[in-house]
C-alpha positions as CSV (number, residue, x, y, z in Angstrom):
1,M,-27.2,28.4,-69.2
2,G,-26.3,25.4,-71.5
3,K,-28.0,24.2,-74.1
4,E,-29.8,21.0,-74.7
5,L,-28.7,18.1,-76.5
6,S,-31.6,18.7,-78.8
7,E,-30.6,22.3,-79.8
8,M,-26.7,21.4,-80.3
9,S,-25.2,20.3,-83.4
10,L,-23.3,17.5,-84.2
11,K,-20.2,19.0,-83.9
12,E,-21.1,20.1,-80.8
13,L,-22.1,16.8,-79.5
14,W,-19.0,15.0,-80.8
15,E,-17.1,17.7,-79.0
16,L,-19.4,17.1,-75.9
17,F,-19.1,13.2,-76.0
18,P,-15.5,12.6,-77.5
19,I,-14.8,8.7,-78.4
20,I,-13.1,7.6,-75.4
21,L,-11.4,3.9,-74.4
22,K,-11.0,2.2,-71.5
23,E,-10.2,-0.9,-70.1
24,H,-13.0,-3.3,-69.9
25,N,-15.1,-3.2,-66.6
26,P,-16.5,-6.0,-64.7
27,A,-19.6,-4.1,-63.7
28,Y,-20.7,-3.7,-67.1
29,K,-22.5,-7.1,-66.8
30,E,-24.4,-6.0,-64.1
31,W,-25.4,-3.1,-65.6
32,Y,-26.5,-4.8,-68.5
33,L,-29.1,-7.1,-66.5
34,C,-30.5,-4.3,-64.4
35,E,-31.0,-2.1,-67.3
36,K,-32.3,-5.4,-69.4
37,G,-35.1,-5.8,-66.5
38,R,-35.7,-2.3,-66.8
39,I,-36.7,-2.7,-70.5
40,V,-39.0,-5.7,-69.7
41,N,-40.8,-3.9,-67.2
42,A,-41.1,-0.8,-69.8
43,S,-41.9,-2.6,-73.2
44,G,-43.7,-5.4,-71.9
45,G,-42.1,-8.8,-72.0
46,N,-44.8,-10.3,-74.0
47,N,-43.2,-8.0,-76.8
48,I,-39.9,-9.1,-76.4
49,K,-38.2,-12.2,-78.5
50,R,-34.6,-11.8,-77.1
51,I,-32.3,-9.3,-75.5
52,S,-28.4,-8.9,-75.9
53,H,-25.3,-7.3,-74.7
54,I,-23.9,-6.8,-77.5
55,G,-21.1,-4.4,-78.4
56,S,-17.3,-4.6,-77.0
57,S,-18.6,-3.8,-73.3
58,A,-19.5,-7.9,-73.4
59,I,-16.0,-9.0,-74.5
60,E,-14.3,-9.4,-71.0
61,G,-10.9,-8.2,-71.8
62,L,-11.6,-5.9,-74.4
63,I,-11.0,-2.3,-74.1
64,T,-14.2,-0.3,-75.2
65,K,-16.2,2.6,-74.6
66,P,-17.8,2.6,-71.6
67,T,-21.0,2.3,-72.7
68,V,-23.2,-0.7,-72.7
69,D,-24.8,-1.8,-75.8
70,I,-28.5,-3.9,-76.0
71,L,-30.0,-5.2,-78.5
72,L,-33.7,-5.7,-77.8
73,E,-35.3,-8.0,-80.1
74,I,-39.3,-7.6,-80.4
75,N,-42.4,-9.7,-82.3
76,C,-42.9,-8.1,-86.1
77,N,-46.7,-8.1,-85.0
78,C,-46.1,-5.6,-82.3
79,D,-46.5,-1.8,-81.8
80,I,-43.9,-0.2,-82.7
81,E,-45.1,3.5,-81.9
82,Q,-46.4,2.0,-78.2
83,I,-43.1,0.3,-77.9
84,K,-41.2,3.6,-78.6
85,Y,-43.2,5.6,-76.4
86,K,-43.0,3.4,-73.3
87,L,-39.3,3.2,-73.7
88,I,-39.1,7.2,-73.8
89,N,-41.3,7.5,-71.0
90,S,-38.8,5.5,-69.2
91,G,-35.7,7.5,-69.5
92,W,-34.6,6.9,-73.3
93,T,-33.7,9.1,-75.9
94,L,-34.8,8.0,-79.2
95,M,-31.5,9.0,-81.7
96,S,-32.5,7.7,-84.7
97,Y,-35.5,5.8,-86.5
98,E,-35.9,3.6,-89.8
99,S,-38.7,1.5,-90.9
100,K,-37.2,0.6,-93.9
101,P,-36.1,-1.9,-95.5
102,D,-35.7,-3.1,-91.8
103,L,-36.8,-1.8,-88.4
104,K,-34.3,-0.2,-86.7
105,M,-34.7,2.2,-83.7
106,S,-31.6,3.6,-82.1
107,F,-32.2,5.2,-78.1
108,N,-29.6,5.9,-75.6
109,K,-29.5,6.6,-72.0
110,G,-26.3,8.4,-70.0
111,Y,-26.1,11.7,-72.2
112,T,-26.3,14.9,-70.3
113,P,-25.8,18.7,-71.4
114,N,-22.5,18.1,-69.0
115,G,-21.1,15.2,-70.7
116,F,-21.3,11.1,-70.3
117,A,-23.4,10.3,-66.8
118,E,-21.3,7.4,-64.7
119,K,-23.6,5.3,-66.8
120,V,-24.1,5.0,-70.5
121,F,-26.7,2.5,-72.8
122,H,-26.9,2.4,-76.1
123,L,-30.6,0.2,-77.4
124,H,-30.9,-1.1,-80.8
125,V,-34.1,-2.4,-81.2
126,R,-35.0,-4.6,-84.0
127,F,-37.6,-6.9,-85.1
128,Y,-36.0,-10.6,-84.2
129,G,-33.8,-11.9,-86.5
130,D,-30.1,-13.5,-87.6
131,W,-28.4,-10.1,-86.5
132,N,-24.3,-9.8,-87.3
133,E,-23.5,-7.8,-84.2
134,L,-24.5,-11.2,-82.5
135,Y,-22.1,-13.6,-84.3
136,F,-19.1,-10.8,-84.2
137,R,-19.5,-10.6,-80.5
138,D,-19.7,-14.3,-79.8
139,Y,-16.5,-14.5,-82.3
140,L,-15.1,-12.2,-80.4
141,L,-15.6,-13.8,-77.1
142,I,-14.0,-16.7,-78.7
143,H,-11.5,-16.2,-80.8
144,K,-9.4,-13.8,-78.0
145,E,-6.1,-13.4,-80.4
146,V,-9.0,-11.6,-82.9
147,A,-10.6,-9.3,-80.0
148,E,-7.0,-8.2,-79.0
149,E,-6.3,-7.2,-83.2
150,Y,-9.7,-5.5,-82.6
151,G,-8.7,-3.5,-79.3
152,R,-5.5,-2.3,-81.2
153,L,-7.2,-1.0,-84.3
154,K,-9.8,0.6,-82.0
155,Q,-6.8,2.2,-80.2
156,E,-5.2,3.5,-83.2
157,L,-8.2,5.0,-84.7
158,K,-9.5,6.7,-81.5
159,E,-7.2,9.8,-81.8
160,Q,-7.7,10.5,-85.5
161,Y,-11.8,10.0,-84.8
162,K,-11.7,11.4,-80.9
163,H,-14.7,13.5,-82.2
164,N,-16.1,12.1,-85.2
165,R,-18.3,9.0,-83.7
166,D,-19.2,8.4,-87.3
167,G,-16.2,8.0,-89.0
168,Y,-14.8,6.3,-86.1
169,T,-17.7,3.4,-86.5
170,T,-16.8,3.6,-90.4
171,A,-13.0,3.1,-90.1
172,K,-13.8,0.2,-87.8
173,T,-16.4,-1.5,-90.5
174,E,-14.0,-3.3,-92.8
175,F,-12.4,-5.6,-89.5
176,I,-16.0,-5.9,-88.2
177,M,-17.2,-7.2,-91.4
178,K,-14.2,-9.6,-92.3
179,Y,-14.9,-11.4,-88.8
180,T,-18.8,-11.2,-89.0
181,K,-18.4,-13.6,-92.3
182,I,-15.8,-15.8,-90.6
183,A,-18.4,-15.9,-87.7
184,R,-21.2,-16.5,-89.6
185,E,-19.6,-19.7,-91.5
186,E,-18.6,-20.9,-88.2
187,F,-21.9,-20.4,-86.2
188,I,-24.1,-21.5,-89.6
189,G,-27.8,-20.5,-88.5
190,R,-27.3,-19.7,-84.7
191,Y,-29.9,-17.0,-84.5
192,L,-32.1,-17.9,-87.0
């Protein structure tokens, strides 16, 4: 019998879950909406300030990893441990947890000892705020030429970082931050 994911090294995990890019799947929106309902049911709607579909799968026509990224923003006075417990009990795997300087919990669903499941999700849990991911998404939705440029960058980086997710993410950071800054100027205070 193979190893459990929790027993694998980072190198083994990156081999099992390489960077894969696919054409945008129109079903991503439906996957997001279904999972959003499950998240509300699991974590209790009274703790939630906003849930958003973020990342490349939220941008129609953009090449993307076949992963739906979700930003769950919660009340700053809610019971974090209770939310964490409820999400884990509803099938999410906690990948990382930071409480300082800001709350950042990352969960995933759809990673199996045999590779990716049909539907893969990343859930980013934070306190309600003015997050960069929202601005970057909105900018790409409106500026299709920038979304196309981002898609080309991801294609270029895919082979170099196929088995290095951290490297792939870092290599995209300059582009993302450049357009996030522009988006924040264009959409001043949109998420305050």
